[in-house]
PyMOL CGO cylinders between C-alpha atoms (Angstrom):
from pymol import cmd
from pymol.cgo import CYLINDER

trace = [
    CYLINDER, -12.76, -0.63, 2.25, -13.45, 3.08, 2.01, 0.3, 1, 1, 1, 1, 1, 1,
    CYLINDER, -13.45, 3.08, 2.01, -12.34, 5.21, -0.88, 0.3, 1, 1, 1, 1, 1, 1,
    CYLINDER, -12.34, 5.21, -0.88, -8.67, 6.18, -0.84, 0.3, 1, 1, 1, 1, 1, 1,
    CYLINDER, -8.67, 6.18, -0.84, -9.16, 9.69, -2.24, 0.3, 1, 1, 1, 1, 1, 1,
    CYLINDER, -9.16, 9.69, -2.24, -7.15, 12.10, -0.10, 0.3, 1, 1, 1, 1, 1, 1,
    CYLINDER, -7.15, 12.10, -0.10, -9.47, 15.10, 0.11, 0.3, 1, 1, 1, 1, 1, 1,
    CYLINDER, -9.47, 15.10, 0.11, -8.98, 17.63, 2.88, 0.3, 1, 1, 1, 1, 1, 1,
    CYLINDER, -8.98, 17.63, 2.88, -12.19, 19.55, 3.70, 0.3, 1, 1, 1, 1, 1, 1,
    CYLINDER, -12.19, 19.55, 3.70, -10.40, 22.50, 5.30, 0.3, 1, 1, 1, 1, 1, 1,
    CYLINDER, -10.40, 22.50, 5.30, -8.58, 23.32, 2.06, 0.3, 1, 1, 1, 1, 1, 1,
    CYLINDER, -8.58, 23.32, 2.06, -11.07, 21.79, -0.40, 0.3, 1, 1, 1, 1, 1, 1,
    CYLINDER, -11.07, 21.79, -0.40, -8.11, 20.73, -2.54, 0.3, 1, 1, 1, 1, 1, 1,
    CYLINDER, -8.11, 20.73, -2.54, -6.78, 17.41, -3.68, 0.3, 1, 1, 1, 1, 1, 1,
    CYLINDER, -6.78, 17.41, -3.68, -3.29, 17.26, -2.26, 0.3, 1, 1, 1, 1, 1, 1,
    CYLINDER, -3.29, 17.26, -2.26, -0.37, 15.24, -3.61, 0.3, 1, 1, 1, 1, 1, 1,
    CYLINDER, -0.37, 15.24, -3.61, 1.04, 13.95, -0.34, 0.3, 1, 1, 1, 1, 1, 1,
    CYLINDER, 1.04, 13.95, -0.34, -1.43, 14.60, 2.49, 0.3, 1, 1, 1, 1, 1, 1,
    CYLINDER, -1.43, 14.60, 2.49, -1.10, 11.41, 4.50, 0.3, 1, 1, 1, 1, 1, 1,
    CYLINDER, -1.10, 11.41, 4.50, -4.19, 9.69, 5.90, 0.3, 1, 1, 1, 1, 1, 1,
    CYLINDER, -4.19, 9.69, 5.90, -7.66, 10.72, 4.68, 0.3, 1, 1, 1, 1, 1, 1,
    CYLINDER, -7.66, 10.72, 4.68, -9.73, 12.92, 6.99, 0.3, 1, 1, 1, 1, 1, 1,
    CYLINDER, -9.73, 12.92, 6.99, -13.01, 13.12, 5.08, 0.3, 1, 1, 1, 1, 1, 1,
    CYLINDER, -13.01, 13.12, 5.08, -14.24, 9.85, 6.54, 0.3, 1, 1, 1, 1, 1, 1,
    CYLINDER, -14.24, 9.85, 6.54, -13.63, 10.87, 10.14, 0.3, 1, 1, 1, 1, 1, 1,
    CYLINDER, -13.63, 10.87, 10.14, -16.20, 12.67, 12.30, 0.3, 1, 1, 1, 1, 1, 1,
    CYLINDER, -16.20, 12.67, 12.30, -14.11, 15.82, 12.21, 0.3, 1, 1, 1, 1, 1, 1,
    CYLINDER, -14.11, 15.82, 12.21, -13.72, 15.67, 8.45, 0.3, 1, 1, 1, 1, 1, 1,
    CYLINDER, -13.72, 15.67, 8.45, -17.40, 15.16, 7.89, 0.3, 1, 1, 1, 1, 1, 1,
    CYLINDER, -17.40, 15.16, 7.89, -18.22, 18.04, 10.22, 0.3, 1, 1, 1, 1, 1, 1,
    CYLINDER, -18.22, 18.04, 10.22, -15.88, 20.31, 8.24, 0.3, 1, 1, 1, 1, 1, 1,
    CYLINDER, -15.88, 20.31, 8.24, -17.43, 19.19, 4.97, 0.3, 1, 1, 1, 1, 1, 1,
    CYLINDER, -17.43, 19.19, 4.97, -20.94, 19.76, 6.25, 0.3, 1, 1, 1, 1, 1, 1,
    CYLINDER, -20.94, 19.76, 6.25, -19.97, 23.20, 7.52, 0.3, 1, 1, 1, 1, 1, 1,
    CYLINDER, -19.97, 23.20, 7.52, -18.59, 24.45, 4.21, 0.3, 1, 1, 1, 1, 1, 1,
    CYLINDER, -18.59, 24.45, 4.21, -20.50, 27.42, 2.82, 0.3, 1, 1, 1, 1, 1, 1,
    CYLINDER, -20.50, 27.42, 2.82, -21.77, 26.30, -0.59, 0.3, 1, 1, 1, 1, 1, 1,
    CYLINDER, -21.77, 26.30, -0.59, -24.27, 27.51, -3.11, 0.3, 1, 1, 1, 1, 1, 1,
    CYLINDER, -24.27, 27.51, -3.11, -27.80, 26.05, -2.98, 0.3, 1, 1, 1, 1, 1, 1,
    CYLINDER, -27.80, 26.05, -2.98, -27.34, 23.46, -5.75, 0.3, 1, 1, 1, 1, 1, 1,
    CYLINDER, -27.34, 23.46, -5.75, -23.88, 22.45, -4.60, 0.3, 1, 1, 1, 1, 1, 1,
    CYLINDER, -23.88, 22.45, -4.60, -25.19, 22.14, -1.04, 0.3, 1, 1, 1, 1, 1, 1,
    CYLINDER, -25.19, 22.14, -1.04, -28.02, 19.92, -2.29, 0.3, 1, 1, 1, 1, 1, 1,
    CYLINDER, -28.02, 19.92, -2.29, -25.57, 17.71, -4.14, 0.3, 1, 1, 1, 1, 1, 1,
    CYLINDER, -25.57, 17.71, -4.14, -23.43, 17.42, -1.02, 0.3, 1, 1, 1, 1, 1, 1,
    CYLINDER, -23.43, 17.42, -1.02, -26.40, 16.24, 1.02, 0.3, 1, 1, 1, 1, 1, 1,
    CYLINDER, -26.40, 16.24, 1.02, -27.35, 13.70, -1.66, 0.3, 1, 1, 1, 1, 1, 1,
    CYLINDER, -27.35, 13.70, -1.66, -23.84, 12.25, -1.72, 0.3, 1, 1, 1, 1, 1, 1,
    CYLINDER, -23.84, 12.25, -1.72, -23.61, 12.09, 2.07, 0.3, 1, 1, 1, 1, 1, 1,
    CYLINDER, -23.61, 12.09, 2.07, -26.95, 10.30, 2.18, 0.3, 1, 1, 1, 1, 1, 1,
    CYLINDER, -26.95, 10.30, 2.18, -25.67, 7.84, -0.43, 0.3, 1, 1, 1, 1, 1, 1,
    CYLINDER, -25.67, 7.84, -0.43, -22.54, 7.27, 1.65, 0.3, 1, 1, 1, 1, 1, 1,
    CYLINDER, -22.54, 7.27, 1.65, -24.66, 6.53, 4.71, 0.3, 1, 1, 1, 1, 1, 1,
    CYLINDER, -24.66, 6.53, 4.71, -26.64, 3.98, 2.69, 0.3, 1, 1, 1, 1, 1, 1,
    CYLINDER, -26.64, 3.98, 2.69, -23.49, 2.28, 1.43, 0.3, 1, 1, 1, 1, 1, 1,
    CYLINDER, -23.49, 2.28, 1.43, -21.73, 2.10, 4.82, 0.3, 1, 1, 1, 1, 1, 1,
    CYLINDER, -21.73, 2.10, 4.82, -23.62, -0.99, 6.09, 0.3, 1, 1, 1, 1, 1, 1,
    CYLINDER, -23.62, -0.99, 6.09, -22.91, -2.93, 2.88, 0.3, 1, 1, 1, 1, 1, 1,
    CYLINDER, -22.91, -2.93, 2.88, -19.23, -1.92, 2.99, 0.3, 1, 1, 1, 1, 1, 1,
    CYLINDER, -19.23, -1.92, 2.99, -19.01, -2.96, 6.64, 0.3, 1, 1, 1, 1, 1, 1,
    CYLINDER, -19.01, -2.96, 6.64, -20.50, -6.36, 5.78, 0.3, 1, 1, 1, 1, 1, 1,
    CYLINDER, -20.50, -6.36, 5.78, -17.93, -6.88, 3.03, 0.3, 1, 1, 1, 1, 1, 1,
    CYLINDER, -17.93, -6.88, 3.03, -15.13, -5.80, 5.37, 0.3, 1, 1, 1, 1, 1, 1,
    CYLINDER, -15.13, -5.80, 5.37, -16.24, -8.41, 7.92, 0.3, 1, 1, 1, 1, 1, 1,
    CYLINDER, -16.24, -8.41, 7.92, -16.34, -11.13, 5.24, 0.3, 1, 1, 1, 1, 1, 1,
    CYLINDER, -16.34, -11.13, 5.24, -12.83, -10.28, 4.05, 0.3, 1, 1, 1, 1, 1, 1,
    CYLINDER, -12.83, -10.28, 4.05, -11.51, -10.23, 7.62, 0.3, 1, 1, 1, 1, 1, 1,
    CYLINDER, -11.51, -10.23, 7.62, -13.07, -13.61, 8.41, 0.3, 1, 1, 1, 1, 1, 1,
    CYLINDER, -13.07, -13.61, 8.41, -11.60, -15.15, 5.26, 0.3, 1, 1, 1, 1, 1, 1,
    CYLINDER, -11.60, -15.15, 5.26, -8.16, -13.66, 5.97, 0.3, 1, 1, 1, 1, 1, 1,
    CYLINDER, -8.16, -13.66, 5.97, -8.22, -14.98, 9.54, 0.3, 1, 1, 1, 1, 1, 1,
    CYLINDER, -8.22, -14.98, 9.54, -8.87, -18.49, 8.22, 0.3, 1, 1, 1, 1, 1, 1,
    CYLINDER, -8.87, -18.49, 8.22, -5.63, -18.43, 6.24, 0.3, 1, 1, 1, 1, 1, 1,
    CYLINDER, -5.63, -18.43, 6.24, -2.34, -18.75, 8.11, 0.3, 1, 1, 1, 1, 1, 1,
    CYLINDER, -2.34, -18.75, 8.11, -0.42, -17.02, 5.32, 0.3, 1, 1, 1, 1, 1, 1,
    CYLINDER, -0.42, -17.02, 5.32, -2.70, -13.98, 5.37, 0.3, 1, 1, 1, 1, 1, 1,
    CYLINDER, -2.70, -13.98, 5.37, -2.58, -13.80, 9.17, 0.3, 1, 1, 1, 1, 1, 1,
    CYLINDER, -2.58, -13.80, 9.17, 1.22, -13.88, 8.98, 0.3, 1, 1, 1, 1, 1, 1,
    CYLINDER, 1.22, -13.88, 8.98, 1.32, -10.96, 6.54, 0.3, 1, 1, 1, 1, 1, 1,
    CYLINDER, 1.32, -10.96, 6.54, -1.03, -8.92, 8.72, 0.3, 1, 1, 1, 1, 1, 1,
    CYLINDER, -1.03, -8.92, 8.72, 1.65, -8.75, 11.41, 0.3, 1, 1, 1, 1, 1, 1,
    CYLINDER, 1.65, -8.75, 11.41, 3.44, -6.23, 9.15, 0.3, 1, 1, 1, 1, 1, 1,
    CYLINDER, 3.44, -6.23, 9.15, 2.46, -2.59, 9.79, 0.3, 1, 1, 1, 1, 1, 1,
    CYLINDER, 2.46, -2.59, 9.79, 0.18, -1.23, 7.10, 0.3, 1, 1, 1, 1, 1, 1,
    CYLINDER, 0.18, -1.23, 7.10, -0.89, -4.66, 5.81, 0.3, 1, 1, 1, 1, 1, 1,
    CYLINDER, -0.89, -4.66, 5.81, -4.53, -5.35, 6.61, 0.3, 1, 1, 1, 1, 1, 1,
    CYLINDER, -4.53, -5.35, 6.61, -6.87, -8.18, 5.67, 0.3, 1, 1, 1, 1, 1, 1,
    CYLINDER, -6.87, -8.18, 5.67, -7.68, -6.85, 2.20, 0.3, 1, 1, 1, 1, 1, 1,
    CYLINDER, -7.68, -6.85, 2.20, -4.05, -6.42, 1.15, 0.3, 1, 1, 1, 1, 1, 1,
    CYLINDER, -4.05, -6.42, 1.15, -2.83, -9.65, 2.72, 0.3, 1, 1, 1, 1, 1, 1,
    CYLINDER, -2.83, -9.65, 2.72, -5.64, -11.75, 1.28, 0.3, 1, 1, 1, 1, 1, 1,
    CYLINDER, -5.64, -11.75, 1.28, -5.32, -10.18, -2.18, 0.3, 1, 1, 1, 1, 1, 1,
    CYLINDER, -5.32, -10.18, -2.18, -1.55, -10.76, -2.13, 0.3, 1, 1, 1, 1, 1, 1,
    CYLINDER, -1.55, -10.76, -2.13, -1.66, -14.47, -1.25, 0.3, 1, 1, 1, 1, 1, 1,
    CYLINDER, -1.66, -14.47, -1.25, -4.49, -15.16, -3.69, 0.3, 1, 1, 1, 1, 1, 1,
    CYLINDER, -4.49, -15.16, -3.69, -2.78, -13.29, -6.52, 0.3, 1, 1, 1, 1, 1, 1,
    CYLINDER, -2.78, -13.29, -6.52, 0.64, -14.92, -6.24, 0.3, 1, 1, 1, 1, 1, 1,
    CYLINDER, 0.64, -14.92, -6.24, -0.47, -18.45, -5.35, 0.3, 1, 1, 1, 1, 1, 1,
    CYLINDER, -0.47, -18.45, -5.35, 2.23, -20.78, -3.95, 0.3, 1, 1, 1, 1, 1, 1,
    CYLINDER, 2.23, -20.78, -3.95, 5.19, -18.59, -3.04, 0.3, 1, 1, 1, 1, 1, 1,
    CYLINDER, 5.19, -18.59, -3.04, 7.57, -21.32, -4.19, 0.3, 1, 1, 1, 1, 1, 1,
    CYLINDER, 7.57, -21.32, -4.19, 6.67, -20.40, -7.77, 0.3, 1, 1, 1, 1, 1, 1,
    CYLINDER, 6.67, -20.40, -7.77, 9.02, -17.44, -7.40, 0.3, 1, 1, 1, 1, 1, 1,
    CYLINDER, 9.02, -17.44, -7.40, 12.71, -18.34, -6.96, 0.3, 1, 1, 1, 1, 1, 1,
    CYLINDER, 12.71, -18.34, -6.96, 13.65, -14.85, -5.78, 0.3, 1, 1, 1, 1, 1, 1,
    CYLINDER, 13.65, -14.85, -5.78, 12.06, -11.62, -4.61, 0.3, 1, 1, 1, 1, 1, 1,
    CYLINDER, 12.06, -11.62, -4.61, 12.92, -9.84, -7.87, 0.3, 1, 1, 1, 1, 1, 1,
    CYLINDER, 12.92, -9.84, -7.87, 10.51, -12.19, -9.63, 0.3, 1, 1, 1, 1, 1, 1,
    CYLINDER, 10.51, -12.19, -9.63, 7.65, -11.27, -7.31, 0.3, 1, 1, 1, 1, 1, 1,
    CYLINDER, 7.65, -11.27, -7.31, 8.25, -7.54, -7.86, 0.3, 1, 1, 1, 1, 1, 1,
    CYLINDER, 8.25, -7.54, -7.86, 8.30, -8.12, -11.61, 0.3, 1, 1, 1, 1, 1, 1,
    CYLINDER, 8.30, -8.12, -11.61, 5.16, -10.26, -11.43, 0.3, 1, 1, 1, 1, 1, 1,
    CYLINDER, 5.16, -10.26, -11.43, 3.30, -7.42, -9.72, 0.3, 1, 1, 1, 1, 1, 1,
    CYLINDER, 3.30, -7.42, -9.72, 4.59, -4.81, -12.18, 0.3, 1, 1, 1, 1, 1, 1,
    CYLINDER, 4.59, -4.81, -12.18, 6.61, -2.94, -9.55, 0.3, 1, 1, 1, 1, 1, 1,
    CYLINDER, 6.61, -2.94, -9.55, 10.00, -3.26, -11.23, 0.3, 1, 1, 1, 1, 1, 1,
    CYLINDER, 10.00, -3.26, -11.23, 11.22, -0.34, -13.35, 0.3, 1, 1, 1, 1, 1, 1,
    CYLINDER, 11.22, -0.34, -13.35, 11.56, -0.87, -17.08, 0.3, 1, 1, 1, 1, 1, 1,
    CYLINDER, 11.56, -0.87, -17.08, 15.22, -1.08, -18.07, 0.3, 1, 1, 1, 1, 1, 1,
    CYLINDER, 15.22, -1.08, -18.07, 16.46, 0.69, -21.19, 0.3, 1, 1, 1, 1, 1, 1,
    CYLINDER, 16.46, 0.69, -21.19, 20.08, -0.12, -21.96, 0.3, 1, 1, 1, 1, 1, 1,
    CYLINDER, 20.08, -0.12, -21.96, 22.28, 1.13, -24.77, 0.3, 1, 1, 1, 1, 1, 1,
    CYLINDER, 22.28, 1.13, -24.77, 25.83, -0.15, -24.95, 0.3, 1, 1, 1, 1, 1, 1,
    CYLINDER, 25.83, -0.15, -24.95, 27.32, 0.15, -21.48, 0.3, 1, 1, 1, 1, 1, 1,
    CYLINDER, 27.32, 0.15, -21.48, 24.73, 2.68, -20.34, 0.3, 1, 1, 1, 1, 1, 1,
    CYLINDER, 24.73, 2.68, -20.34, 21.92, 1.33, -18.18, 0.3, 1, 1, 1, 1, 1, 1,
    CYLINDER, 21.92, 1.33, -18.18, 18.79, 3.40, -17.69, 0.3, 1, 1, 1, 1, 1, 1,
    CYLINDER, 18.79, 3.40, -17.69, 15.64, 2.63, -15.75, 0.3, 1, 1, 1, 1, 1, 1,
    CYLINDER, 15.64, 2.63, -15.75, 12.28, 4.14, -16.50, 0.3, 1, 1, 1, 1, 1, 1,
    CYLINDER, 12.28, 4.14, -16.50, 8.79, 3.90, -15.05, 0.3, 1, 1, 1, 1, 1, 1,
    CYLINDER, 8.79, 3.90, -15.05, 7.47, 0.66, -13.57, 0.3, 1, 1, 1, 1, 1, 1,
    CYLINDER, 7.47, 0.66, -13.57, 6.15, -1.92, -16.01, 0.3, 1, 1, 1, 1, 1, 1,
    CYLINDER, 6.15, -1.92, -16.01, 2.61, -1.97, -14.49, 0.3, 1, 1, 1, 1, 1, 1,
    CYLINDER, 2.61, -1.97, -14.49, 2.24, -5.59, -15.54, 0.3, 1, 1, 1, 1, 1, 1,
    CYLINDER, 2.24, -5.59, -15.54, 0.43, -8.17, -13.46, 0.3, 1, 1, 1, 1, 1, 1,
    CYLINDER, 0.43, -8.17, -13.46, -2.39, -7.69, -10.97, 0.3, 1, 1, 1, 1, 1, 1,
    CYLINDER, -2.39, -7.69, -10.97, -3.43, -4.03, -10.97, 0.3, 1, 1, 1, 1, 1, 1,
    CYLINDER, -3.43, -4.03, -10.97, -5.47, -4.30, -7.76, 0.3, 1, 1, 1, 1, 1, 1,
    CYLINDER, -5.47, -4.30, -7.76, -2.65, -5.83, -5.70, 0.3, 1, 1, 1, 1, 1, 1,
    CYLINDER, -2.65, -5.83, -5.70, -0.21, -3.22, -6.98, 0.3, 1, 1, 1, 1, 1, 1,
    CYLINDER, -0.21, -3.22, -6.98, -2.67, -0.46, -6.02, 0.3, 1, 1, 1, 1, 1, 1,
    CYLINDER, -2.67, -0.46, -6.02, -3.23, -1.97, -2.58, 0.3, 1, 1, 1, 1, 1, 1,
    CYLINDER, -3.23, -1.97, -2.58, 0.51, -2.13, -1.90, 0.3, 1, 1, 1, 1, 1, 1,
    CYLINDER, 0.51, -2.13, -1.90, 0.93, 1.51, -2.90, 0.3, 1, 1, 1, 1, 1, 1,
    CYLINDER, 0.93, 1.51, -2.90, -2.00, 2.44, -0.64, 0.3, 1, 1, 1, 1, 1, 1,
    CYLINDER, -2.00, 2.44, -0.64, -0.32, 0.54, 2.21, 0.3, 1, 1, 1, 1, 1, 1,
    CYLINDER, -0.32, 0.54, 2.21, 2.79, 2.73, 2.04, 0.3, 1, 1, 1, 1, 1, 1,
    CYLINDER, 2.79, 2.73, 2.04, 1.58, 5.60, 4.25, 0.3, 1, 1, 1, 1, 1, 1,
    CYLINDER, 1.58, 5.60, 4.25, 0.42, 3.46, 7.22, 0.3, 1, 1, 1, 1, 1, 1,
    CYLINDER, 0.42, 3.46, 7.22, 3.56, 1.32, 6.87, 0.3, 1, 1, 1, 1, 1, 1,
    CYLINDER, 3.56, 1.32, 6.87, 6.04, 4.21, 6.93, 0.3, 1, 1, 1, 1, 1, 1,
    CYLINDER, 6.04, 4.21, 6.93, 4.30, 5.75, 9.94, 0.3, 1, 1, 1, 1, 1, 1,
    CYLINDER, 4.30, 5.75, 9.94, 5.03, 2.66, 12.03, 0.3, 1, 1, 1, 1, 1, 1,
    CYLINDER, 5.03, 2.66, 12.03, 8.27, 1.30, 10.53, 0.3, 1, 1, 1, 1, 1, 1,
    CYLINDER, 8.27, 1.30, 10.53, 11.36, 3.46, 11.09, 0.3, 1, 1, 1, 1, 1, 1,
    CYLINDER, 11.36, 3.46, 11.09, 13.47, 1.87, 8.34, 0.3, 1, 1, 1, 1, 1, 1,
    CYLINDER, 13.47, 1.87, 8.34, 10.72, 2.27, 5.75, 0.3, 1, 1, 1, 1, 1, 1,
    CYLINDER, 10.72, 2.27, 5.75, 10.09, 5.84, 6.88, 0.3, 1, 1, 1, 1, 1, 1,
    CYLINDER, 10.09, 5.84, 6.88, 13.77, 6.73, 6.45, 0.3, 1, 1, 1, 1, 1, 1,
    CYLINDER, 13.77, 6.73, 6.45, 13.86, 5.15, 2.99, 0.3, 1, 1, 1, 1, 1, 1,
    CYLINDER, 13.86, 5.15, 2.99, 10.67, 6.97, 2.01, 0.3, 1, 1, 1, 1, 1, 1,
    CYLINDER, 10.67, 6.97, 2.01, 11.91, 10.36, 3.19, 0.3, 1, 1, 1, 1, 1, 1,
    CYLINDER, 11.91, 10.36, 3.19, 15.27, 9.90, 1.47, 0.3, 1, 1, 1, 1, 1, 1,
    CYLINDER, 15.27, 9.90, 1.47, 13.66, 8.91, -1.84, 0.3, 1, 1, 1, 1, 1, 1,
    CYLINDER, 13.66, 8.91, -1.84, 11.01, 11.60, -1.61, 0.3, 1, 1, 1, 1, 1, 1,
    CYLINDER, 11.01, 11.60, -1.61, 13.74, 14.21, -1.24, 0.3, 1, 1, 1, 1, 1, 1,
    CYLINDER, 13.74, 14.21, -1.24, 15.73, 12.84, -4.19, 0.3, 1, 1, 1, 1, 1, 1,
    CYLINDER, 15.73, 12.84, -4.19, 13.05, 11.67, -6.61, 0.3, 1, 1, 1, 1, 1, 1,
    CYLINDER, 13.05, 11.67, -6.61, 9.68, 12.98, -5.44, 0.3, 1, 1, 1, 1, 1, 1,
    CYLINDER, 9.68, 12.98, -5.44, 6.79, 11.41, -3.54, 0.3, 1, 1, 1, 1, 1, 1,
    CYLINDER, 6.79, 11.41, -3.54, 5.42, 9.35, -6.44, 0.3, 1, 1, 1, 1, 1, 1,
    CYLINDER, 5.42, 9.35, -6.44, 8.69, 7.50, -7.03, 0.3, 1, 1, 1, 1, 1, 1,
    CYLINDER, 8.69, 7.50, -7.03, 9.15, 7.08, -3.28, 0.3, 1, 1, 1, 1, 1, 1,
    CYLINDER, 9.15, 7.08, -3.28, 5.70, 5.50, -2.85, 0.3, 1, 1, 1, 1, 1, 1,
    CYLINDER, 5.70, 5.50, -2.85, 6.30, 2.97, -5.62, 0.3, 1, 1, 1, 1, 1, 1,
    CYLINDER, 6.30, 2.97, -5.62, 9.73, 2.09, -4.27, 0.3, 1, 1, 1, 1, 1, 1,
    CYLINDER, 9.73, 2.09, -4.27, 8.36, 1.46, -0.78, 0.3, 1, 1, 1, 1, 1, 1,
    CYLINDER, 8.36, 1.46, -0.78, 5.47, -0.56, -2.25, 0.3, 1, 1, 1, 1, 1, 1,
    CYLINDER, 5.47, -0.56, -2.25, 8.07, -2.70, -3.99, 0.3, 1, 1, 1, 1, 1, 1,
    CYLINDER, 8.07, -2.70, -3.99, 9.92, -3.16, -0.73, 0.3, 1, 1, 1, 1, 1, 1,
    CYLINDER, 9.92, -3.16, -0.73, 6.67, -4.15, 0.99, 0.3, 1, 1, 1, 1, 1, 1,
    CYLINDER, 6.67, -4.15, 0.99, 6.09, -6.79, -1.70, 0.3, 1, 1, 1, 1, 1, 1,
    CYLINDER, 6.09, -6.79, -1.70, 9.62, -8.11, -1.17, 0.3, 1, 1, 1, 1, 1, 1,
    CYLINDER, 9.62, -8.11, -1.17, 9.15, -8.23, 2.60, 0.3, 1, 1, 1, 1, 1, 1,
    CYLINDER, 9.15, -8.23, 2.60, 5.84, -10.06, 2.22, 0.3, 1, 1, 1, 1, 1, 1,
    CYLINDER, 5.84, -10.06, 2.22, 7.50, -12.53, -0.13, 0.3, 1, 1, 1, 1, 1, 1,
    CYLINDER, 7.50, -12.53, -0.13, 10.21, -13.30, 2.42, 0.3, 1, 1, 1, 1, 1, 1,
    CYLINDER, 10.21, -13.30, 2.42, 7.70, -13.60, 5.22, 0.3, 1, 1, 1, 1, 1, 1,
    CYLINDER, 7.70, -13.60, 5.22, 5.85, -16.27, 3.25, 0.3, 1, 1, 1, 1, 1, 1,
    CYLINDER, 5.85, -16.27, 3.25, 9.04, -18.01, 2.15, 0.3, 1, 1, 1, 1, 1, 1,
    CYLINDER, 9.04, -18.01, 2.15, 10.52, -18.18, 5.66, 0.3, 1, 1, 1, 1, 1, 1,
    CYLINDER, 10.52, -18.18, 5.66, 7.37, -18.27, 7.80, 0.3, 1, 1, 1, 1, 1, 1,
    CYLINDER, 7.37, -18.27, 7.80, 8.72, -15.29, 9.76, 0.3, 1, 1, 1, 1, 1, 1,
    CYLINDER, 8.72, -15.29, 9.76, 6.33, -12.73, 11.21, 0.3, 1, 1, 1, 1, 1, 1,
    CYLINDER, 6.33, -12.73, 11.21, 7.11, -9.01, 11.14, 0.3, 1, 1, 1, 1, 1, 1,
    CYLINDER, 7.11, -9.01, 11.14, 9.16, -8.96, 14.35, 0.3, 1, 1, 1, 1, 1, 1,
    CYLINDER, 9.16, -8.96, 14.35, 11.23, -11.93, 13.22, 0.3, 1, 1, 1, 1, 1, 1,
    CYLINDER, 11.23, -11.93, 13.22, 11.70, -10.39, 9.77, 0.3, 1, 1, 1, 1, 1, 1,
    CYLINDER, 11.70, -10.39, 9.77, 13.08, -7.17, 11.26, 0.3, 1, 1, 1, 1, 1, 1,
    CYLINDER, 13.08, -7.17, 11.26, 15.53, -9.12, 13.42, 0.3, 1, 1, 1, 1, 1, 1,
    CYLINDER, 15.53, -9.12, 13.42, 16.69, -11.19, 10.45, 0.3, 1, 1, 1, 1, 1, 1,
    CYLINDER, 16.69, -11.19, 10.45, 17.21, -8.10, 8.30, 0.3, 1, 1, 1, 1, 1, 1,
    CYLINDER, 17.21, -8.10, 8.30, 19.55, -6.74, 10.93, 0.3, 1, 1, 1, 1, 1, 1,
    CYLINDER, 19.55, -6.74, 10.93, 21.60, -9.96, 11.08, 0.3, 1, 1, 1, 1, 1, 1,
    CYLINDER, 21.60, -9.96, 11.08, 24.34, -11.27, 8.72, 0.3, 1, 1, 1, 1, 1, 1,
    CYLINDER, 24.34, -11.27, 8.72, 21.83, -13.83, 7.47, 0.3, 1, 1, 1, 1, 1, 1,
    CYLINDER, 21.83, -13.83, 7.47, 19.59, -11.04, 6.25, 0.3, 1, 1, 1, 1, 1, 1,
    CYLINDER, 19.59, -11.04, 6.25, 22.10, -9.77, 3.67, 0.3, 1, 1, 1, 1, 1, 1,
    CYLINDER, 22.10, -9.77, 3.67, 20.37, -11.48, 0.75, 0.3, 1, 1, 1, 1, 1, 1,
    CYLINDER, 20.37, -11.48, 0.75, 16.97, -10.23, 1.89, 0.3, 1, 1, 1, 1, 1, 1,
    CYLINDER, 16.97, -10.23, 1.89, 18.19, -6.65, 2.14, 0.3, 1, 1, 1, 1, 1, 1,
    CYLINDER, 18.19, -6.65, 2.14, 20.03, -6.76, -1.18, 0.3, 1, 1, 1, 1, 1, 1,
    CYLINDER, 20.03, -6.76, -1.18, 17.05, -8.14, -3.02, 0.3, 1, 1, 1, 1, 1, 1,
    CYLINDER, 17.05, -8.14, -3.02, 14.84, -5.33, -1.77, 0.3, 1, 1, 1, 1, 1, 1,
    CYLINDER, 14.84, -5.33, -1.77, 17.20, -2.47, -2.67, 0.3, 1, 1, 1, 1, 1, 1,
    CYLINDER, 17.20, -2.47, -2.67, 15.51, 0.77, -3.59, 0.3, 1, 1, 1, 1, 1, 1,
    CYLINDER, 15.51, 0.77, -3.59, 15.94, 3.11, -6.52, 0.3, 1, 1, 1, 1, 1, 1,
]
cmd.load_cgo(trace, "trace")
């Protein structure tokens, strides 16, 4: 449960689309420690690193507790078979939505989590704007954070992400893939299918409804 800030020590800049964080690796910390800073900035760096070292054991304990709780729940274990979905995201998802039967279709789950774009229609013209951002803010954030590890391991998601990033930019692409992740997780819970089974079903005639309901912008 480390911070998701994507800070690259070698450039000392906050990048828009840098991929996985490197600050919390041994190499990243070594680069940060080796940066030439002024005396007061260097002192502040050492204070913050010391604070991080103090927090690490408590964070690790919380991570273990979340993992143990997720492993006790069959629905969370099922969701963790999907690339990019770990114990925190899976547990938060199942606790936030409750019984999956409450949602008659995947569009409802995307709307419930605030991942559907706001529609502005005038006459016969249909326009979509930004996402509604309704519902559980934490689950929505976790799904967006899960996009990068998911697209690295899932070819179909990676192709969708790259296509949307080229057309609409990385921010829109991330939200769209997060929405697709939510839809996939919904269908996994509805059908009891793990990730491998889900992928096979999406490629079959019976997966038409599933694919249509998770269409991207």
